[in-house]
C-alpha positions as CSV (number, residue, x, y, z in Angstrom):
1,X,2.0,31.3,12.7
2,X,3.3,33.7,10.0
3,X,6.8,33.6,11.3
4,X,6.7,29.8,11.4
5,X,5.5,29.8,7.8
6,X,8.3,32.2,6.7
7,X,10.9,29.9,8.4
8,X,9.4,26.9,6.6
9,X,9.4,28.7,3.3
10,X,13.0,29.6,3.6
11,X,13.7,26.0,4.6
12,X,11.7,24.6,1.7
13,X,13.3,27.0,-0.8
14,X,16.6,25.3,-0.3
15,X,15.2,21.8,-0.8
16,X,16.3,21.4,-4.4
17,X,19.8,22.4,-3.5
18,X,19.8,19.9,-0.6
19,X,18.4,17.2,-2.7
20,X,20.9,17.8,-5.4
21,X,23.7,17.4,-2.8
22,X,22.2,14.1,-1.8
23,X,22.2,12.9,-5.4
24,X,25.8,11.9,-5.8
25,X,25.2,10.9,-9.5
26,X,24.3,14.4,-10.6
27,X,27.0,16.2,-12.6
28,X,25.1,19.5,-12.6
29,X,21.8,21.0,-11.5
30,X,20.8,21.0,-15.2
31,X,21.1,17.2,-15.5
32,X,18.0,15.5,-16.8
33,X,16.2,13.7,-14.0
34,X,15.8,10.7,-16.3
35,X,19.6,10.1,-15.9
36,X,19.3,9.7,-12.1
37,X,18.7,6.5,-10.2
38,X,15.2,5.7,-9.0
39,X,16.0,6.8,-5.5
40,X,17.5,10.1,-6.7
41,X,14.5,10.7,-9.0
42,X,12.3,10.2,-5.9
43,X,14.2,12.9,-4.0
44,X,13.8,15.3,-6.9
45,X,10.1,14.7,-7.2
46,X,9.5,15.2,-3.5
47,X,11.6,18.4,-3.5
48,X,9.8,19.9,-6.5
49,X,6.4,19.4,-4.9
50,X,7.5,20.8,-1.5
51,X,9.2,23.7,-3.2
52,X,5.7,24.8,-4.5
53,X,4.6,25.5,-0.9
54,X,1.5,23.3,-1.1
55,X,-1.5,23.7,1.3
56,X,-2.2,20.0,0.9
57,X,0.1,17.2,-0.2
58,X,-0.6,13.5,-0.8
59,X,2.6,11.4,-0.6
60,X,2.4,7.8,-1.7
61,X,5.6,5.9,-0.6
62,X,7.7,9.0,-0.8
63,X,10.8,7.3,0.4
64,X,10.7,4.1,-1.7
65,X,14.1,3.5,-3.2
66,X,16.0,6.0,-1.2
67,X,18.8,5.4,1.3
68,X,18.3,5.7,5.0
69,X,19.9,9.2,5.2
70,X,17.8,10.6,2.4
71,X,14.7,9.0,4.0
72,X,15.4,10.9,7.2
73,X,15.9,14.1,5.2
74,X,12.6,13.6,3.3
75,X,10.8,13.0,6.6
76,X,12.3,16.2,8.0
77,X,11.2,18.2,4.9
78,X,7.7,16.8,5.1
79,X,7.4,17.6,8.8
80,X,8.6,21.2,8.1
81,X,5.9,21.5,5.4
82,X,3.2,20.2,7.9
83,X,4.5,22.6,10.7
84,X,4.1,25.4,8.1
85,X,0.4,24.6,8.0
86,X,0.1,22.2,5.1
87,X,-2.1,19.1,5.3
88,X,0.0,16.0,4.7
89,X,-1.6,12.7,3.8
90,X,1.1,10.0,3.8
91,X,0.6,6.5,2.4
92,X,3.4,3.9,2.7
93,X,3.8,0.2,2.4
94,X,6.4,0.4,5.2
95,X,4.5,0.1,8.4
96,X,7.5,1.0,10.5
97,X,7.8,4.2,8.5
98,X,4.1,5.0,9.0
99,X,4.5,4.5,12.8
100,X,7.6,6.7,13.0
101,X,6.9,9.4,10.5
102,X,3.3,10.3,11.2
103,X,1.3,11.9,14.0
104,X,-1.6,9.5,13.5
105,X,-2.4,6.5,11.4
106,X,-5.8,5.7,10.0
107,X,-6.1,2.0,9.4
108,X,-8.4,0.6,6.7
109,X,-10.0,-2.8,6.7
110,X,-12.3,-3.8,3.8
111,X,-12.4,-0.3,2.4
112,X,-13.4,1.4,5.7
113,X,-11.5,3.1,8.4
114,X,-11.4,0.6,11.3
115,X,-9.0,2.5,13.7
116,X,-7.1,5.7,14.3
117,X,-3.8,5.2,16.1
118,X,-1.8,7.8,17.9
119,X,1.2,7.9,20.3
120,X,2.2,4.5,21.7
121,X,-0.6,2.7,20.0
122,X,0.9,3.6,16.6
123,X,3.1,0.5,16.2
124,X,3.9,-1.7,13.2
125,X,2.4,-4.6,15.1
126,X,-0.9,-2.8,15.8
127,X,-1.2,-1.4,12.3
128,X,-0.7,-4.9,10.7
129,X,-3.1,-6.5,13.1
130,X,-5.8,-4.0,12.3
131,X,-5.2,-4.2,8.6
132,X,-5.7,-7.9,8.7
133,X,-8.5,-8.3,11.1
134,X,-10.3,-4.9,11.5
135,X,-10.5,-5.8,15.2
136,X,-10.5,-2.9,17.7
137,X,-8.5,-4.8,20.3
138,X,-4.7,-5.0,19.9
139,X,-3.0,-8.2,18.9
140,X,-2.9,-11.0,21.4
141,X,0.4,-11.3,23.2
């Protein structure tokens, strides 16, 4: 576990440099983040938090406003943080992202958890059905 943590720390320590390389608008590392586009600001925020080696991290729509390549990179960085032992709570309005980027999804209906989805049950269709009905059974075909 310690070796895995060390590898993740090395990986995470390069996050800011990687994020800066993804931000084509940035003239220098010293550039004010306020001068970046919304998507590039999002990348910088995620990188700063992950660079702190958190034991727990709550991400609310961490890939909103970023392009598809940056989205994949952010997912990889978040997974590395989780593999290093951090607890990651991931909230997203993008149901396909929830299904693809998480190990399990807890679905809420009327303020309560109505289902926990894993593996093949973790689909956009099932998540949406449960969010709207709270029903334990999958959507009718």
